[in-house]
Structures are given as C-alpha cells and as structure tokens.
N, C-alpha and C positions, 0 to 999 in steps of 0.2 A: 453756593450760586446766590448771590444777593438780589438778582433781578432779571428779568426776561422781557425782551422787547419782541415785537411782531413787525416783520417787514414784508410788504407784498413783494411777490415775485414779478419782477419787471418784464418777464417774458410771456405773462398770461394775464387774464383779465384781472386779477388780484383778489383781494381778499374782503370779506365782510365781517365785521366786529359787532357782535350783539351784547349789550349790557344787560344782563338779567338781574332785575330787582332783587336785593337780598341774595344774589347767587353769583356764579362765575361769570367770566367773559367767555362768549362763545365765538371761536374764530373758525370761520368757513371759507374754503376756497384755495387759491394757490399762496401759499406764505411760507416763510422761514423763521423759526424760533432761534433767537439769538441771546445768549447771556451777556451781561455786562462786561465780561471779559472778551467777548466776540466770539465765543465757541458756540457751535450750532447744536440745537437739541432736536432729537429725531422725534417728530410727532406721531409717526406710523400711520397717519390718516389724514384726510383732507378736511375734517371737523374735530376740534378739539374744544374742551372747556378748561379754561385757565383760572386758578384759584385767586381769590381776590380777598378772602378772609384771613390768610396767613396760618390756618390751622391744618392744611391738607398735609397728610404723610406722602403724597406723591407729587408735591410741588416741583414743578410750576403747575402741574394738572390739577384740576378739581377732584376730590374724593367723596364729596358730599358732606364734609365736616361742618360747613356753615349752617347745616340744618340742625346742629347740635347746639348752635349759640343760642344765648337768651336774647329775646328781642331787644334792640338798641345797643347790642354788641357787634362791633365789625360793621364793614361797609358804611362808614360814616358819610360817604359821598352820596349814599342813596337818599339821605334824610336832608337834601338841601331845601 
C-alpha cells in the first residue's frame, strides 16, 4: 500500500483531522480510509492516528515510531 486517503462520510457530520506536531494525524468522526488503489482500510474505531513519519510497523496507523526519531528527522512539514 503506497498511500492512504481520508474521505468524510457524506451521510454524517464528517471528520475532523488534527495535525499533531512531530506526531501523527488524528482523524475523528465519520470517515472511510481508502488506499491509492481504491481499497477500503477497516479502521475499527471512530478515532485513529495515522502515521506521518513512515516508520510505523502498523502503517497506515501510528505505532509511536516517531518518538524514536532524532530531532529534525521526519515531519519536514512541521518545520516550516
């Protein structure tokens, strides 16, 4: 799986996406996770943490691997 997108469920209020500094994306609410191939990923809950560092063993979900990164590695977008 190369990438995952988040799509709000049209039949509900939608989803909130929170960018955690030096951490994952938190997605809350009603959403569907979809791979770049169009396959649905079962989130099993209404709040998930999505990996942004690329080091998670549970991708697309965060496993805390970002905490082991040296400062300044990964999450380049946080240092704008």
